[in-house]
KOLMARFI-849234 format. One line per 5 residues: number of its first residue (from 0); their letters; for each residue x, y, z of C-alpha. Coordinates in steps of 0.25 Angstrom, whole numbers, plus 2048, in hexadecimal, padded with zeros to 3 digits. Layout:
REM KOLMARFI-849234
NUM> a> X,Y,Z | ...
//
This chain:
REM KOLMARFI-849234
0> msisi> 802,800,800 | 807,80F,7FD | 805,81A,805 | 805,82A,800 | 80E,831,808
5> eemat> 801,839,80F | 7FD,82C,813 | 80B,829,819 | 809,836,81F | 7FE,833,827
10> fckrk> 802,825,82C | 80F,82C,832 | 806,834,839 | 7FB,82B,83E | 809,821,844
15> gfvyq> 811,82B,849 | 81D,82C,83F | 81A,839,83A | 813,846,83C | 811,854,836
20> saevy> 81A,85C,83F | 810,864,849 | 805,861,842 | 7FE,867,84E | 800,874,848
25> ggiag> 7FC,86F,839 | 80B,86B,836 | 817,870,82E | 81A,86C,821 | 828,862,81F
30> ffdfg> 827,85F,82C | 823,853,834 | 825,84C,841 | 829,83D,843 | 821,837,84D
35> plgve> 821,829,858 | 823,821,84B | 829,82B,842 | 836,830,849 | 839,820,84D
40> lknni> 839,81C,840 | 842,82A,83A | 84B,826,845 | 84D,817,841 | 850,81B,833
45> kqqww> 85A,824,835 | 861,81B,83E | 860,810,833 | 867,81B,82A | 872,81F,833
50> ktfvq> 874,810,838 | 875,80E,828 | 87D,818,824 | 884,81C,82F | 888,815,83B
55> qrpdi> 88A,808,833 | 893,810,829 | 8A2,814,82D | 8A3,81D,821 | 897,826,826
60> agidg> 895,830,834 | 88A,837,838 | 888,845,83C | 87A,84E,842 | 87F,85B,83D
65> sivth> 876,867,840 | 868,86D,83B | 86A,87B,83A | 87A,87D,836 | 883,889,830
70> pavwk> 87C,88F,824 | 887,88F,81C | 886,881,81B | 87B,881,813 | 881,88D,80C
75> asghv> 88F,883,808 | 885,878,805 | 87C,880,7FA | 86E,880,801 | 86D,88F,805
80> dnfed> 86E,891,7F5 | 869,882,7EF | 85F,87B,7F9 | 852,880,7F1 | 845,87C,7ED
85> vlved> 83B,884,7E2 | 830,887,7E8 | 822,88D,7E2 | 816,895,7E7 | 809,896,7E7
90> tktke> 804,8A4,7E1 | 7F8,8A4,7EB | 7FC,89B,7F9 | 80A,89F,7F7 | 80D,890,7FD
95> ryrad> 81B,88B,7F4 | 81D,87D,7EF | 829,876,7E8 | 829,879,7DA | 82F,86A,7D7
100> ilied> 826,862,7DF | 81A,86B,7D9 | 81F,869,7CE | 821,85A,7CF | 813,859,7D5
105> alkis> 80C,860,7C9 | 813,859,7BE | 818,84C,7C4 | 826,84E,7BE | 834,84F,7C4
110> tsgmk> 83B,85E,7C6 | 848,859,7CC | 852,865,7C9 | 849,86D,7C4 | 84C,87C,7C6
115> keelw> 842,887,7CB | 83F,88C,7BD | 83E,87F,7B8 | 832,87C,7C3 | 82D,88A,7C0
120> eliqk> 82C,886,7B1 | 825,879,7B4 | 81B,882,7BD | 818,88C,7B2 | 816,881,7A6
125> hklks> 80E,878,7AF | 805,882,7B4 | 808,87D,7C2 | 801,881,7CE | 803,881,7DC
130> pngns> 7FA,877,7E6 | 7F1,880,7E9 | 7ED,884,7D8 | 7F6,891,7D9 | 7FF,896,7CE
135> llepk> 80F,895,7D4 | 81A,8A0,7D4 | 826,89D,7CF | 830,895,7D6 | 83A,89A,7E0
140> qfnlm> 845,892,7E6 | 845,88F,7F6 | 84F,88A,800 | 84C,880,807 | 855,883,813
145> fstnv> 84D,885,821 | 856,893,826 | 855,895,836 | 85D,8A0,83E | 86A,89A,848
150> gpvdg> 86B,8A2,855 | 863,8AE,85A | 867,8B7,84C | 85E,8B8,843 | 865,8B6,835
155> sisyl> 86F,8AC,83A | 86A,8A2,831 | 86C,893,830 | 862,887,828 | 85C,879,82D
160> rpeta> 864,870,825 | 85F,86C,818 | 866,85F,819 | 86F,858,821 | 87B,857,816
165> qlmfa> 882,864,81A | 886,862,827 | 88E,855,823 | 895,85D,81B | 898,868,823
170> dfklv> 89E,85D,82E | 8A5,856,825 | 8B4,856,827 | 8AE,855,837 | 8A8,848,835
175> menar> 8B3,843,82C | 8BC,845,837 | 8B4,840,843 | 8AF,833,83D | 8BB,831,835
180> lklpc> 8B5,82E,82A | 8BC,82C,81C | 8B7,82D,80C | 8AD,828,807 | 8A3,82D,814
185> giaqv> 897,833,819 | 891,83B,823 | 882,837,827 | 878,840,82E | 869,83E,831
190> gkafr> 861,84B,834 | 857,855,832 | 858,85F,826 | 84E,86B,823 | 849,86F,814
195> neisp> 83E,879,814 | 836,872,808 | 82D,87A,801 | 823,86E,800 | 825,864,80A
200> rdflf> 81D,856,806 | 81B,84A,805 | 81A,846,815 | 828,845,81A | 82E,844,80C
205> rmref> 831,853,80B | 833,85B,818 | 838,867,81F | 83F,861,829 | 845,853,827
210> eqmei> 850,849,828 | 85C,844,820 | 866,838,822 | 870,83B,819 | 87F,837,816
215> eyfvh> 88A,840,810 | 896,836,809 | 8A1,83B,807 | 8AA,834,7FC | 8BA,838,7F7
220> pdklt> 8BA,841,7EA | 8C2,839,7E3 | 8BB,82A,7E7 | 8AC,830,7E3 | 8A8,822,7DB
225> ecpfi> 8AD,819,7E7 | 8A3,814,7EF | 8A9,808,7F7 | 89C,804,7FC | 894,801,7EF
230> devsd> 896,7F1,7EE | 88C,7F1,7FB | 880,7F6,7F1 | 884,7F2,7E5 | 87A,7E9,7E1
235> helli> 86E,7F1,7E8 | 863,7F5,7DF | 85E,803,7DC | 853,809,7D4 | 85A,814,7CD
240> yteem> 856,821,7C6 | 860,827,7C0 | 85F,836,7B9 | 860,82F,7AC | 854,827,7B0
245> qkhnk> 84C,835,7B4 | 84E,83D,7A8 | 84A,831,79D | 83D,82D,7A5 | 842,820,7A9
250> ephky> 840,815,7B5 | 849,814,7C0 | 853,806,7BF | 857,7FD,7C9 | 867,7FB,7C9
255> tvkea> 86F,7F4,7D3 | 87A,7FF,7D8 | 884,7F8,7D0 | 87D,7F9,7C3 | 879,808,7C5
260> lakki> 888,80B,7C7 | 88D,801,7BC | 883,809,7B3 | 887,816,7B8 | 878,819,7BD
265> iknpw> 87D,81C,7CD | 88B,822,7CA | 891,824,7D7 | 891,816,7DE | 88F,81E,7EC
270> hgywl> 883,822,7E5 | 880,815,7E3 | 885,80F,7F0 | 87C,819,7F9 | 86F,819,7F2
275> aiihr> 870,80A,7F4 | 873,808,802 | 867,812,806 | 85E,80B,7FC | 862,7FF,804
280> wfvfl> 861,807,812 | 852,80A,80E | 84F,7FC,809 | 856,7F4,814 | 84D,7FD,81F
285> gakke> 840,7F6,819 | 83E,801,80C | 83A,7FB,7FE | 846,7FB,7F4 | 83D,7FE,7E8
290> nfrir> 836,80B,7EF | 846,811,7EB | 84D,817,7DF | 85A,81F,7DF | 857,82B,7D5
295> qhvkd> 862,835,7D0 | 861,844,7CF | 861,84A,7C3 | 86A,855,7BE | 861,85F,7C0
300> elshy> 85E,85A,7CF | 86B,857,7D5 | 86E,863,7DF | 879,86E,7DF | 884,863,7E6
305> asdtw> 87F,857,7DF | 887,84E,7D4 | 87E,844,7D5 | 874,83F,7DE | 869,834,7E1
310> dleyk> 85C,833,7E8 | 858,825,7EE | 848,827,7ED | 83B,820,7F1 | 82F,81D,7ED
315> fpfgw> 827,827,7F6 | 817,826,7F3 | 819,833,7EB | 824,82E,7E2 | 832,82B,7E2
320> kelqg> 83A,836,7E9 | 848,838,7F0 | 84A,831,7FD | 85A,833,7FF | 863,83B,7F6
325> vanrg> 871,837,7F2 | 879,841,7ED | 886,844,7EA | 88C,852,7EE | 89A,850,7E9
330> dfdlq> 8A2,858,7F2 | 898,867,7F1 | 895,866,800 | 8A3,865,805 | 8A7,86E,7FB
335> qhmkh> 89D,877,7FF | 8A1,879,80F | 8AE,878,80E | 8AD,885,804 | 8A2,88D,80D
340> sktdm> 8AA,888,81B | 8B8,889,817 | 8BA,87C,81D | 8C1,870,816 | 8B8,865,814
345> svfde> 8C2,85A,80D | 8C7,84D,813 | 8D6,848,813 | 8D6,83C,809 | 8E0,832,80F
350> etkkk> 8E3,829,801 | 8E6,838,7FA | 8EC,840,804 | 8E2,84B,800 | 8D6,854,805
355> vvphv> 8C8,850,7FD | 8BB,855,7FE | 8B1,84A,800 | 8A6,849,7F5 | 899,843,7F9
360> vceps> 895,83A,7EE | 888,836,7F7 | 87F,83D,801 | 874,832,803 | 868,83C,809
365> qgver> 85A,839,80D | 84F,83D,815 | 84C,835,823 | 83D,839,820 | 83B,834,813
370> tflvf> 843,826,817 | 838,827,822 | 82E,825,816 | 834,81B,810 | 837,814,81C
375> lfday> 827,815,81E | 820,815,810 | 82A,807,80D | 824,802,81B | 815,805,81A
380> efdkq> 80C,7FA,817 | 7FB,7FA,818 | 7FB,7EB,81D | 7ED,7E7,819 | 7EC,7DB,820
385> renvv> 7EF,7E3,82D | 7E6,7ED,829 | 7F2,7F6,82D | 7FD,7FE,829 | 80C,7F8,82C
390> lhlhp> 819,7FE,82A | 823,7F5,827 | 831,7FD,82C | 83D,7F5,82D | 83E,7F1,83B
395> llapt> 84B,7FA,83E | 841,809,83A | 836,804,841 | 831,80F,849 | 82E,804,854
400> kvgvf> 833,7F7,854 | 82D,7F0,85D | 81E,7F1,864 | 81B,7E9,870 | 80D,7E5,873
405> plvnk> 805,7E0,881 | 7FC,7D6,87B | 7F1,7DB,885 | 7F3,7E8,88F | 7F4,7E0,89B
410> eplms> 800,7DC,8A2 | 809,7D7,8A3 | 80A,7D7,894 | 80B,7E6,893 | 816,7E8,89D
415> kaqel> 81F,7DD,896 | 81A,7E4,888 | 820,7F0,88F | 82D,7EA,894 | 830,7E5,885
420> vkeig> 82E,7F2,87F | 838,7F6,88A | 842,7EB,888 | 840,7ED,877 | 840,7FC,877
425> keftc> 84E,7FA,87D | 854,7F7,86F | 847,7FA,864 | 83A,805,864 | 82F,7FD,86B
430> aydrs> 821,803,86D | 817,7FC,877 | 809,7FB,872 | 7FE,7F7,87B | 7F1,7FC,874
435> gtvgk> 7E7,7F5,86B | 7E9,7E7,866 | 7F3,7E1,861 | 7EF,7E1,854 | 7EE,7F0,854
440> ryarn> 7FC,7F2,85B | 802,7E9,851 | 7FB,7F1,846 | 7FE,7FE,84C | 80F,7F9,84C
445> deqgt> 80D,7F5,83E | 80A,803,83A | 817,80A,841 | 820,7FF,83E | 823,7F8,847
450> pfcit> 829,7EA,843 | 827,7E1,850 | 81C,7E1,85B | 81E,7D9,868 | 811,7D3,870
455> vdfeg> 811,7D1,87E | 806,7C6,881 | 805,7BE,88E | 80B,7B0,887 | 817,7B9,885
460> mednt> 816,7BD,896 | 818,7AC,897 | 822,7A8,88E | 82B,7B6,88D | 827,7B9,87D
465> vtird> 821,7C2,875 | 819,7C5,867 | 821,7CC,85E | 81A,7D0,850 | 821,7D3,843
470> rdttk> 81B,7DF,83C | 81B,7DD,82D | 819,7CC,82E | 810,7CC,83A | 815,7BF,83F
475> qarip> 817,7BD,84E | 821,7B5,856 | 822,7B4,865 | 830,7B8,86A | 837,7B8,878
480> megir> 837,7C5,880 | 845,7C5,886 | 84F,7C8,87A | 843,7CF,874 | 84C,7DB,86F
485> ntire> 856,7D1,868 | 849,7CB,861 | 844,7DA,85D | 852,7DC,858 | 853,7CF,84E
490> lmdga> 846,7D4,849 | 84A,7E2,848 | 857,7DB,83F | 84D,7D4,837 | 84A,7C6,83E
495> slesv> 83D,7C0,83B | 833,7BB,847 | 835,7AD,844 | 844,7AF,849 | 842,7B6,854
500> gklik> 834,7AE,859 | 829,7A5,858 | 820,7AA,84D | 811,7A9,852 | 804,7AC,84B
505> aq> 7FF,7B8,84C | 7F4,7BB,857
//
């Protein structure tokens, strides 16, 4: 069963995943609060990303940069002069809209890379109106950065960061020295970013306050195509949509990374490597591989700093959209900060005994909230037999790992169930539920993605066992209370119910 973005927003509010921020005051577009289940899912996503791409990699170190930083950083990066979208204004209501999105919605065409003049030409040619049916004023540029004053003096302007990347460049030399990194290597960060979007839309897809999970990966300028990890992903298959395919309206095609590199469809093995391991990360955590493709940016849509960029895209209900960008930034950023700060950003190369300025061949950057949506969409199922929604979230991502119920609300079942919650809760997020029938409690936990539910009954009080139920299969088994955390750990690692207990017929 497919579900629209509007239906997903309703589901997220009802179950406590996401709320419109300050809804009691009418809310404000582009800002959302994450509820009890949402904050757990979001944290789990970030933890799994950090574990995979930072903690398990000796070549990558992490930082947590400040949200407000020196305004010169944003002048050097080009954001003050170039970080803009094109807006159009309703002549009567004065409401403003993003010109490219308005045109795409009306004409069902791609406007990637189009300049202000080209957008205006299309608006005039097709006599496009605002959503209110009124004529539009000529487009103009709009800078997306939020500004703020620093300190008690007016005029001391800085900005809320529009991306997490720049502090990784500004701190580059310090991180290299402190973490004792050697090229090739990366710096990673997870954190908030802020963009004053003209038209926030599609729930969590386009927001004004969001989080990014980002890596800047630095390579020796003489070794830009030497990826020592490429063999790890050579057989990984990707659905690829090149610039050439887009220009000639051809369908995307599946290639292994090895084939794509051999045919020079992907020219740099670093791009092939990062796109493959990111795709593999999503699939490992339960996303459906067929819902992903990689798309090369056409020449006109490349950022001012990028020589080549690929997006990992996901098939959202509203179309194929960017999930993660992997850009070749070259040495643009380090050179810019060297020029503006008068600080040497080069590193000493032991092999050549010379100083070099590394290049960022790949910048894997993805939004946490878009990732959040991907896992929800691919986990969501309306089960006709159960007559309720089941969220098939990977156990590592599930907000609550275990639900614990007393069969009936009587002692000693309630006390024993609460004891188990404390024991299991030492390692796994665990919830105590005594409201309604056991069937209703199962349904409630299915909807919030809880992979395992444990019921304490009178039989178990005699033989020190409990019933455990698997969310996806609905199978049940009797397992010992003793060592219950070890049992949960085995199940979290992929063990079947048959391997940890004795299967029983569902009650």
